[in-house]
All heavy atoms as an XYZ file, in Angstrom:
807
protein
N      83.196    155.438    189.974
C      82.063    156.006    190.680
C      80.799    155.272    190.269
O      80.536    155.066    189.091
C      81.940    157.494    190.348
C      80.865    158.185    191.144
S      80.992    159.973    190.941
C      79.417    160.296    190.228
N      80.014    154.869    191.245
C      78.793    154.129    190.988
C      77.691    155.075    190.505
O      77.486    156.146    191.058
C      78.352    153.410    192.263
C      77.217    152.462    192.048
C      76.927    151.674    193.295
C      75.770    150.739    193.039
N      75.440    149.949    194.189
N      76.964    154.642    189.464
C      75.855    155.429    188.934
C      74.646    155.275    189.843
O      74.350    154.178    190.317
C      75.496    154.948    187.513
O      76.648    155.058    186.688
C      74.369    155.760    186.925
N      73.954    156.364    190.075
C      72.746    156.354    190.893
C      71.695    155.465    190.244
O      71.556    155.427    189.030
C      72.222    157.780    191.032
C      71.016    157.912    191.922
C      70.655    159.379    192.089
C      69.496    159.572    193.011
N      69.828    159.389    194.406
N      70.935    154.763    191.060
C      69.860    153.914    190.556
C      68.625    154.774    190.344
O      68.092    155.367    191.277
C      69.578    152.762    191.520
C      68.598    151.750    190.953
C      68.827    150.397    191.563
C      67.813    149.367    191.138
N      67.886    148.972    189.754
N      68.166    154.838    189.094
C      67.015    155.652    188.719
C      65.801    154.796    188.379
O      64.672    155.286    188.376
C      67.336    156.504    187.492
C      68.500    157.420    187.623
C      69.740    157.260    187.059
C      68.561    158.650    188.352
N      70.552    158.320    187.383
C      69.858    159.194    188.178
C      67.645    159.357    189.133
C      70.259    160.395    188.747
C      68.042    160.557    189.707
C      69.331    161.058    189.511
N      66.021    153.530    188.046
C      64.969    152.654    187.541
C      64.899    151.410    188.418
O      65.919    150.792    188.711
C      65.258    152.271    186.070
C      64.199    151.322    185.535
C      65.349    153.522    185.197
N      63.677    151.047    188.812
C      63.455    149.903    189.691
C      62.392    148.997    189.094
O      61.294    149.456    188.757
C      62.983    150.368    191.075
C      63.991    151.201    191.814
C      64.030    152.577    191.659
C      64.906    150.602    192.669
C      64.957    153.349    192.341
C      65.844    151.372    193.361
C      65.872    152.741    193.188
N      62.707    147.710    188.959
C      61.712    146.738    188.510
C      60.609    146.600    189.548
O      60.813    146.873    190.733
N      59.434    146.185    189.101
C      58.330    145.967    190.039
C      58.725    144.977    191.127
O      58.187    145.016    192.231
C      57.093    145.433    189.313
C      56.413    146.410    188.389
C      55.486    145.948    187.483
C      56.682    147.768    188.411
C      54.833    146.820    186.618
C      56.050    148.652    187.552
C      55.113    148.164    186.654
N      59.673    144.095    190.822
C      60.097    143.068    191.776
C      61.284    143.499    192.639
O      61.875    142.686    193.334
C      60.432    141.782    191.032
C      61.579    141.947    190.045
O      61.973    143.103    189.749
O      62.076    140.921    189.556
N      61.615    144.769    192.657
C      62.782    145.249    193.394
C      62.412    146.068    194.627
O      63.116    147.019    194.977
C      63.668    146.096    192.486
C      64.371    145.309    191.407
C      65.376    146.156    190.664
O      64.943    146.964    189.810
O      66.579    146.017    190.960
N      61.357    145.689    195.308
C      60.947    146.449    196.485
C      62.034    146.472    197.556
O      62.241    147.499    198.211
C      59.637    145.893    197.052
C      58.993    146.696    198.172
C      58.736    148.144    197.754
C      57.703    146.040    198.624
N      62.758    145.382    197.719
C      63.844    145.369    198.701
C      64.923    146.394    198.344
O      65.437    147.088    199.225
C      64.470    143.980    198.818
C      63.555    142.980    199.508
O      62.619    143.409    200.217
O      63.766    141.764    199.322
N      65.256    146.512    197.064
C      66.253    147.505    196.634
C      65.744    148.918    196.886
O      66.509    149.802    197.282
C      66.581    147.315    195.158
N      64.450    149.133    196.678
C      63.857    150.447    196.944
C      63.978    150.769    198.426
O      64.389    151.869    198.805
C      62.379    150.494    196.494
C      61.706    151.768    196.962
C      62.272    150.343    194.984
N      63.633    149.802    199.272
C      63.705    150.019    200.721
C      65.143    150.230    201.171
O      65.389    151.019    202.088
C      63.045    148.866    201.460
C      61.536    148.885    201.302
C      60.877    147.752    202.047
C      59.361    147.854    201.950
N      58.701    146.755    202.673
N      66.097    149.570    200.536
C      67.503    149.812    200.851
C      67.909    151.221    200.453
O      68.768    151.828    201.083
C      68.407    148.797    200.147
C      68.343    147.428    200.777
O      68.010    147.281    201.952
N      68.634    146.423    199.990
N      67.283    151.736    199.416
C      67.598    153.070    198.905
C      67.014    154.176    199.789
O      67.675    155.171    200.039
C      67.059    153.186    197.472
C      67.430    154.433    196.758
N      68.697    154.661    196.261
C      66.714    155.528    196.443
C      68.728    155.843    195.681
N      67.539    156.391    195.774
N      65.763    153.981    200.248
C      65.071    155.061    200.975
C      64.699    154.711    202.408
O      64.244    155.567    203.153
C      63.787    155.510    200.239
C      64.118    156.101    198.899
C      62.770    154.393    200.144
N      64.853    153.451    202.792
C      64.444    153.024    204.125
C      63.127    152.267    204.064
O      62.485    152.179    203.027
N      62.736    151.736    205.204
C      61.563    150.866    205.279
C      60.234    151.625    205.292
O      59.182    151.030    205.137
C      61.658    149.986    206.536
C      62.857    149.066    206.560
C      62.806    148.010    205.465
O      61.792    147.391    205.230
N      63.935    147.812    204.786
N      60.286    152.923    205.466
C      59.078    153.729    205.589
C      58.267    153.708    204.288
O      58.789    154.017    203.217
C      59.469    155.167    205.941
C      58.260    156.073    206.066
O      57.380    155.779    206.901
O      58.210    157.070    205.321
N      56.988    153.348    204.395
C      56.116    153.286    203.228
C      55.964    154.615    202.527
O      55.860    154.668    201.292
N      55.952    155.716    203.281
C      55.845    157.034    202.658
C      57.068    157.341    201.803
O      56.954    157.939    200.739
C      55.663    158.131    203.714
C      54.282    158.122    204.339
O      53.338    157.581    203.716
O      54.141    158.657    205.459
N      58.237    156.902    202.256
C      59.460    157.126    201.490
C      59.447    156.288    200.206
O      59.878    156.764    199.150
C      60.689    156.797    202.329
N      58.930    155.068    200.296
C      58.817    154.206    199.113
C      57.867    154.857    198.105
O      58.171    154.958    196.922
C      58.348    152.786    199.486
C      58.015    151.965    198.255
C      59.401    152.079    200.337
N      56.718    155.328    198.573
C      55.767    156.011    197.683
C      56.367    157.298    197.121
O      56.100    157.664    195.984
C      54.461    156.302    198.415
C      53.561    155.073    198.528
C      52.202    155.407    199.119
N      52.273    155.843    200.504
C      52.457    155.049    201.553
N      52.577    153.740    201.372
N      52.508    155.524    202.770
N      57.195    157.967    197.912
C      57.855    159.167    197.433
C      58.821    158.888    196.300
O      58.985    159.703    195.397
N      59.468    157.737    196.337
C      60.436    157.386    195.293
C      59.760    156.818    194.047
O      60.152    157.138    192.925
C      61.450    156.368    195.825
C      62.549    155.962    194.845
C      63.486    157.132    194.567
C      63.321    154.773    195.365
N      58.741    155.976    194.251
C      58.118    155.283    193.123
C      56.795    155.890    192.685
O      56.274    155.518    191.632
C      57.861    153.812    193.485
C      59.069    152.960    193.830
C      58.625    151.546    194.149
C      60.096    152.981    192.718
N      56.252    156.789    193.488
C      54.888    157.237    193.245
C      53.932    156.204    193.817
O      54.307    155.051    194.053
N      52.712    156.597    194.053
C      51.741    155.678    194.676
C      51.481    154.447    193.825
O      51.467    153.322    194.323
C      50.428    156.403    194.953
O      50.614    157.381    195.940
N      51.263    154.642    192.530
C      50.977    153.497    191.657
C      52.171    152.558    191.600
O      52.018    151.334    191.712
C      50.614    153.969    190.255
C      50.159    152.832    189.345
C      49.847    153.316    187.945
C      48.549    154.100    187.958
N      48.136    154.489    186.594
N      53.379    153.096    191.436
C      54.571    152.264    191.379
C      54.802    151.494    192.670
O      55.143    150.314    192.655
N      54.588    152.164    193.815
C      54.752    151.501    195.110
C      53.720    150.391    195.276
O      54.037    149.311    195.788
C      54.640    152.521    196.238
N      52.491    150.656    194.843
C      51.447    149.633    194.954
C      51.736    148.436    194.060
O      51.520    147.285    194.458
C      50.076    150.233    194.629
C      49.572    151.145    195.720
O      49.992    151.055    196.874
N      48.691    152.051    195.366
N      52.230    148.670    192.848
C      52.599    147.557    191.968
C      53.716    146.722    192.588
O      53.666    145.487    192.573
C      53.023    148.080    190.597
C      51.881    148.581    189.719
C      52.421    149.407    188.560
C      51.044    147.423    189.206
N      54.715    147.379    193.154
C      55.819    146.665    193.796
C      55.315    145.845    194.983
O      55.734    144.703    195.182
C      56.898    147.651    194.239
N      54.397    146.406    195.748
C      53.838    145.676    196.896
C      53.004    144.482    196.434
O      53.062    143.407    197.034
C      52.991    146.615    197.764
C      52.377    145.961    198.973
C      53.375    145.386    199.980
O      54.557    145.787    199.978
O      52.960    144.516    200.781
N      52.238    144.643    195.370
C      51.443    143.526    194.850
C      52.342    142.389    194.383
O      52.052    141.214    194.626
C      50.526    143.991    193.728
C      49.368    144.840    194.220
S      48.133    145.218    192.967
C      49.000    146.380    191.936
N      53.465    142.723    193.735
C      54.421    141.692    193.328
C      54.988    141.012    194.569
O      55.093    139.786    194.628
C      55.549    142.288    192.450
C      56.682    141.298    192.277
C      54.995    142.722    191.105
N      55.322    141.810    195.589
C      55.917    141.249    196.810
C      54.999    140.226    197.468
O      55.449    139.193    197.953
C      56.247    142.352    197.807
C      57.004    141.836    199.050
C      57.081    142.866    200.151
N      55.794    143.133    200.751
C      55.151    142.340    201.622
N      55.692    141.204    201.993
N      53.986    142.676    202.129
N      53.693    140.479    197.462
C      52.769    139.552    198.134
C      52.272    138.443    197.210
O      51.459    137.621    197.607
C      51.581    140.295    198.789
C      50.697    140.980    197.749
C      52.075    141.261    199.848
C      49.415    141.580    198.336
N      52.784    138.434    195.970
C      52.504    137.313    195.084
C      51.308    137.465    194.158
O      50.877    136.477    193.559
N      50.762    138.666    194.032
C      49.663    138.864    193.092
C      50.189    138.855    191.660
O      51.325    139.253    191.415
C      48.940    140.182    193.378
C      48.185    140.245    194.702
C      47.606    141.636    194.918
C      47.083    139.201    194.745
N      49.370    138.404    190.719
C      49.822    138.375    189.323
C      49.836    139.780    188.726
O      48.792    140.369    188.473
C      48.780    137.488    188.632
C      47.549    137.607    189.468
C      48.025    137.843    190.876
N      51.015    140.309    188.540
C      51.209    141.644    187.989
C      52.086    141.497    186.749
O      53.106    140.803    186.798
C      51.907    142.571    189.020
C      52.250    143.920    188.422
C      51.048    142.724    190.268
N      51.705    142.129    185.638
C      52.582    142.059    184.457
C      53.977    142.593    184.781
O      54.130    143.474    185.624
C      51.887    142.973    183.440
C      50.469    143.040    183.890
C      50.501    142.923    185.391
N      54.973    142.054    184.120
C      56.349    142.503    184.326
C      56.469    143.973    183.932
O      55.858    144.416    182.969
C      57.321    141.659    183.505
C      57.276    140.213    183.851
N      57.899    139.700    184.958
C      56.658    139.177    183.252
C      57.682    138.404    185.030
N      56.925    138.051    183.998
N      57.240    144.711    184.698
C      57.422    146.122    184.377
C      58.425    146.771    185.299
O      59.069    146.113    186.130
N      58.542    148.091    185.169
C      59.503    148.841    185.974
C      59.014    150.259    186.173
O      58.139    150.744    185.467
C      60.892    148.833    185.315
C      60.921    149.372    183.911
C      61.150    150.719    183.665
C      60.726    148.533    182.823
C      61.188    151.220    182.376
C      60.762    149.020    181.525
C      60.995    150.364    181.301
N      59.594    150.897    187.177
C      59.308    152.291    187.499
C      60.547    153.139    187.271
O      61.650    152.730    187.638
C      58.965    152.434    189.002
C      57.714    151.721    189.389
O      56.639    152.091    188.967
N      57.857    150.684    190.206
N      60.345    154.298    186.686
C      61.382    155.320    186.658
C      61.096    156.190    187.879
O      59.979    156.681    188.057
C      61.345    156.150    185.357
C      62.380    157.250    185.395
C      61.548    155.242    184.145
N      62.072    156.359    188.747
C      61.852    157.015    190.036
C      61.467    158.485    189.904
O      61.771    159.147    188.904
C      63.097    156.901    190.913
O      64.116    157.752    190.421
N      60.824    158.971    190.943
C      60.512    160.403    190.999
C      61.802    161.212    191.092
O      61.835    162.351    190.619
C      59.595    160.732    192.199
O      60.231    160.303    193.401
C      58.248    160.057    192.049
N      62.867    160.633    191.653
C      64.160    161.320    191.673
C      64.646    161.577    190.255
O      65.194    162.644    189.967
C      65.201    160.492    192.437
C      64.961    160.430    193.925
C      65.983    159.557    194.642
O      66.701    158.774    193.979
O      66.046    159.648    195.879
N      64.436    160.610    189.354
C      64.828    160.793    187.956
C      64.002    161.906    187.318
O      64.536    162.752    186.599
C      64.660    159.491    187.175
N      62.715    161.904    187.595
C      61.836    162.948    187.055
C      62.262    164.322    187.559
O      62.373    165.274    186.776
C      60.395    162.658    187.442
S      59.222    163.878    186.832
N      62.518    164.413    188.847
C      62.937    165.702    189.419
C      64.273    166.165    188.850
O      64.455    167.357    188.561
C      63.010    165.613    190.946
C      61.642    165.459    191.570
O      60.624    165.835    190.993
N      61.610    164.892    192.771
N      65.216    165.244    188.659
C      66.515    165.601    188.082
C      66.342    166.055    186.633
O      66.988    167.009    186.188
C      67.478    164.408    188.158
N      65.459    165.389    185.894
C      65.165    165.768    184.510
C      64.601    167.188    184.451
O      65.040    168.011    183.644
C      64.174    164.756    183.924
C      63.709    165.075    182.533
C      64.481    164.734    181.444
C      62.492    165.696    182.323
C      64.049    165.016    180.149
C      62.048    165.982    181.042
C      62.829    165.638    179.948
N      63.644    167.475    185.317
C      63.037    168.807    185.331
C      64.044    169.877    185.756
O      64.095    170.954    185.165
C      61.820    168.824    186.249
C      60.637    167.967    185.788
C      59.575    167.899    186.873
C      60.068    168.479    184.480
N      64.846    169.554    186.765
C      65.830    170.513    187.270
C      66.888    170.854    186.216
O      67.359    171.988    186.155
C      66.492    169.955    188.528
C      67.439    170.912    189.201
C      67.999    170.330    190.483
C      68.940    171.302    191.148
N      69.502    170.755    192.377
N      67.224    169.872    185.391
C      68.263    170.095    184.376
C      67.724    170.797    183.131
O      68.487    171.080    182.213
C      68.884    168.762    183.963
O      67.971    168.042    183.147
N      66.443    171.019    183.082
C      65.858    171.655    181.905
C      65.548    170.681    180.786
O      65.404    171.074    179.636
N      65.439    169.401    181.123
C      65.033    168.422    180.113
C      66.110    167.468    179.654
O      66.005    166.899    178.574
N      67.126    167.258    180.467
C      68.180    166.295    180.155
C      68.061    165.110    181.113
O      67.937    165.311    182.322
C      69.574    166.934    180.313
O      69.646    168.062    179.444
C      70.675    165.950    179.972
N      68.086    163.905    180.552
C      68.033    162.726    181.412
C      69.230    162.716    182.348
O      70.348    163.037    181.939
C      68.062    161.432    180.597
C      66.802    161.150    179.825
C      66.870    160.569    178.582
C      65.551    161.444    180.339
C      65.723    160.289    177.864
C      64.398    161.170    179.631
C      64.486    160.588    178.389
N      69.028    162.295    183.597
C      70.172    162.168    184.501
C      71.138    161.079    184.016
O      70.732    160.126    183.357
C      69.553    161.796    185.845
C      68.114    161.568    185.627
C      67.763    161.968    184.243
N      72.393    161.260    184.347
C      73.446    160.334    183.917
C      73.092    158.896    184.295
O      72.801    158.595    185.443
C      74.778    160.722    184.559
C      75.946    159.869    184.128
C      77.234    160.391    184.754
C      78.405    159.504    184.540
N      78.826    159.246    183.228
N      73.110    158.031    183.302
C      72.873    156.610    183.521
C      71.418    156.190    183.453
O      71.130    154.994    183.355
N      70.481    157.119    183.496
C      69.076    156.746    183.551
C      68.623    156.019    182.289
O      67.974    154.982    182.370
C      68.186    157.963    183.787
C      66.744    157.571    184.071
S      65.526    158.764    183.480
C      65.509    158.429    181.739
N      68.949    156.557    181.112
C      68.471    155.944    179.878
C      69.020    154.521    179.728
O      68.290    153.618    179.303
C      68.820    156.799    178.660
C      68.167    156.271    177.413
C      68.779    155.775    176.307
C      66.764    156.168    177.171
N      67.847    155.376    175.385
C      66.594    155.601    175.896
C      65.625    156.490    177.907
C      65.339    155.351    175.329
C      64.378    156.246    177.350
C      64.251    155.682    176.081
N      70.277    154.312    180.094
C      70.835    152.959    180.047
C      70.075    152.028    180.990
O      69.845    150.863    180.660
C      72.321    152.971    180.414
C      73.181    153.623    179.340
O      72.775    153.632    178.154
O      74.259    154.136    179.692
N      69.679    152.532    182.147
C      68.900    151.719    183.087
C      67.515    151.400    182.527
O      67.003    150.287    182.724
C      68.782    152.424    184.426
C      70.098    152.507    185.179
C      69.986    153.276    186.474
O      68.946    153.318    187.111
N      71.083    153.910    186.863
N      66.894    152.355    181.833
C      65.595    152.101    181.203
C      65.739    151.007    180.148
O      64.932    150.068    180.100
C      65.013    153.395    180.584
C      63.825    153.088    179.680
C      64.601    154.371    181.678
N      66.758    151.111    179.307
C      66.961    150.110    178.262
C      67.225    148.731    178.865
O      66.713    147.717    178.377
C      68.108    150.527    177.339
C      67.851    151.779    176.506
C      69.101    152.145    175.709
C      66.645    151.617    175.609
N      67.997    148.689    179.938
C      68.269    147.424    180.616
C      66.986    146.839    181.212
O      66.731    145.631    181.105
C      69.322    147.641    181.705
O      69.550    146.450    182.410
N      66.174    147.691    181.830
C      64.907    147.229    182.411
C      63.974    146.722    181.318
O      63.281    145.707    181.497
C      64.254    148.353    183.207
N      63.956    147.386    180.184
C      63.127    146.941    179.064
C      63.604    145.587    178.550
O      62.797    144.697    178.269
C      63.144    147.982    177.941
C      62.303    147.655    176.718
C      60.834    147.443    177.086
C      62.433    148.765    175.689
N      64.918    145.400    178.464
C      65.459    144.099    178.050
C      65.057    143.005    179.035
O      64.748    141.883    178.631
C      66.973    144.166    177.919
C      67.434    144.959    176.723
C      68.949    145.122    176.686
O      69.640    144.960    177.690
N      69.472    145.454    175.516
N      65.037    143.333    180.321
C      64.619    142.367    181.334
C      63.158    141.995    181.137
O      62.797    140.808    181.182
C      64.848    142.934    182.750
O      66.247    143.171    182.922
C      64.353    141.992    183.823
N      62.295    142.977    180.908
C      60.874    142.704    180.674
C      60.708    141.847    179.425
O      59.910    140.898    179.410
C      60.067    144.017    180.572
C      58.645    143.761    180.109
C      60.053    144.735    181.918
N      61.458    142.159    178.380
C      61.390    141.346    177.165
C      61.780    139.901    177.454
O      61.107    138.966    177.002
C      62.293    141.936    176.083
C      61.795    143.225    175.487
C      62.754    143.851    174.504
O      63.987    143.606    174.587
O      62.271    144.604    173.650
N      62.844    139.701    178.210
C      63.300    138.352    178.542
C      62.272    137.622    179.404
O      62.022    136.426    179.207
C      64.653    138.406    179.260
N      61.677    138.326    180.354
C      60.692    137.707    181.248
C      59.398    137.334    180.520
O      58.739    136.374    180.886
C      60.370    138.650    182.411
C      61.520    138.808    183.380
C      61.318    139.913    184.396
O      60.531    140.853    184.151
O      61.965    139.843    185.461
N      59.041    138.087    179.494
C      57.781    137.857    178.797
C      57.932    137.049    177.516
O      56.944    136.532    176.991
C      57.104    139.191    178.422
O      57.951    139.918    177.535
C      56.794    140.018    179.666
N      59.164    136.957    177.000
C      59.360    136.304    175.720
C      58.853    137.145    174.566
O      58.652    136.645    173.458
N      58.628    138.422    174.801
C      58.134    139.344    173.777
C      59.182    140.424    173.533
O      60.098    140.580    174.315
C      56.822    139.972    174.229
C      55.714    138.944    174.415
C      54.435    139.578    174.876
C      53.339    138.559    175.061
N      52.815    138.053    173.812
N      59.001    141.158    172.437
C      59.987    142.180    172.095
C      59.288    143.482    171.742
O      58.345    143.507    170.954
C      60.834    141.696    170.923
C      61.968    142.600    170.602
C      63.160    141.809    170.086
N      64.112    142.698    169.469
C      64.970    143.446    170.149
N      65.012    143.396    171.448
N      65.799    144.242    169.515
N      59.749    144.559    172.334
C      59.204    145.885    172.075
C      59.421    146.239    170.608
O      60.528    146.150    170.101
C      59.878    146.910    172.983
C      59.271    148.275    172.924
C      58.045    148.529    173.510
C      59.915    149.309    172.279
C      57.475    149.777    173.456
C      59.365    150.572    172.221
C      58.134    150.808    172.815
N      58.358    146.604    169.911
C      58.452    146.986    168.516
C      58.416    145.831    167.533
O      58.451    146.039    166.326
N      58.314    144.608    168.028
C      58.288    143.438    167.157
C      56.957    143.339    166.424
O      55.899    143.597    166.989
C      58.501    142.171    167.992
O      58.238    141.014    167.222
N      57.016    142.935    165.161
C      55.794    142.676    164.403
C      55.260    141.275    164.704
O      54.057    141.042    164.638
C      56.046    142.806    162.898
C      56.260    144.252    162.474
O      55.695    145.160    163.125
O      56.997    144.473    161.500
N      56.153    140.346    165.041
C      55.760    138.957    165.253
C      55.242    138.672    166.658
O      54.281    137.938    166.827
C      56.940    138.023    164.957
C      57.403    138.126    163.517
O      56.557    138.339    162.625
O      58.621    138.012    163.290
N      55.911    139.204    167.660
C      55.552    138.915    169.051
C      55.763    140.181    169.883
O      56.677    140.264    170.694
C      56.413    137.754    169.577
C      55.897    137.218    170.885
O      54.768    137.467    171.291
N      56.734    136.464    171.569
N      54.907    141.187    169.679
C      55.148    142.492    170.303
C      54.910    142.498    171.808
O      53.996    141.841    172.303
C      54.148    143.406    169.595
C      53.036    142.496    169.188
C      53.694    141.174    168.870
N      55.731    143.247    172.488
C      55.535    143.465    173.929
C      54.258    144.247    174.150
O      53.500    143.976    175.073
C      56.747    144.189    174.516
C      56.731    144.431    176.009
C      56.679    143.110    176.768
C      57.970    145.205    176.430
N      54.018    145.237    173.311
C      52.770    146.011    173.338
C      52.049    145.769    172.026
O      52.602    145.979    170.950
C      53.061    147.505    173.497
C      53.774    147.910    174.774
C      54.096    149.408    174.741
C      52.916    147.591    175.983
N      50.823    145.322    172.097
C      50.033    145.030    170.916
C      49.220    146.260    170.540
O      48.417    146.740    171.326
C      49.115    143.851    171.207
C      48.363    143.361    169.985
O      48.379    144.052    168.956
O      47.775    142.289    170.074
N      49.435    146.785    169.351
C      48.749    147.988    168.894
C      47.237    147.841    168.945
O      46.510    148.796    169.190
C      49.177    148.342    167.475
C      50.625    148.708    167.340
C      50.996    148.892    165.895
C      52.500    148.878    165.727
N      52.895    148.781    164.347
N      46.731    146.637    168.730
C      45.290    146.407    168.707
C      44.675    146.461    170.108
O      43.496    146.690    170.249
C      44.973    145.086    168.060
C      45.356    145.051    166.593
C      45.129    143.695    165.984
O      44.808    142.730    166.661
N      45.303    143.596    164.668
N      45.483    146.236    171.132
C      44.961    146.185    172.492
C      45.349    147.384    173.327
O      45.285    147.331    174.538
C      45.433    144.897    173.187
C      44.845    143.666    172.536
O      43.708    143.696    172.080
N      45.600    142.597    172.493
N      45.777    148.449    172.688
C      46.126    149.666    173.412
C      45.273    150.797    172.901
O      44.858    150.812    171.746
C      47.614    150.028    173.242
O      47.902    150.198    171.862
C      48.520    148.970    173.840
N      44.968    151.726    173.775
C      44.204    152.895    173.346
C      45.112    154.112    173.391
O      46.047    154.190    174.157
C      42.993    153.093    174.240
O      43.392    153.252    175.575
N      44.818    155.057    172.536
C      45.635    156.269    172.453
C      44.890    157.423    173.085
O      43.727    157.558    173.046
C      45.971    156.588    170.984
C      46.756    157.879    170.895
C      46.729    155.447    170.369
């Protein structure tokens, strides 16, 4: 049985449209407005940092279950993070070449 796709890279707009159809409202419904806009900016070639969206379907499933990640979602997040690390040459949590720099983030 195929696991549902819960996580979409910013560069996977075609996969999103295959999932929900070509309608822009459906894309925004799955990725949220910010996620849909980031995916569209990547599609048209604007310089956007590498990243991914966890779908609103995943959020809704998490809330419906009382706080349990949907099956396969966490593995998809880890895979997407590995992809971002490979694309950037940086590593999440690294002291030498961090994906997120503590000095350049605000809390």
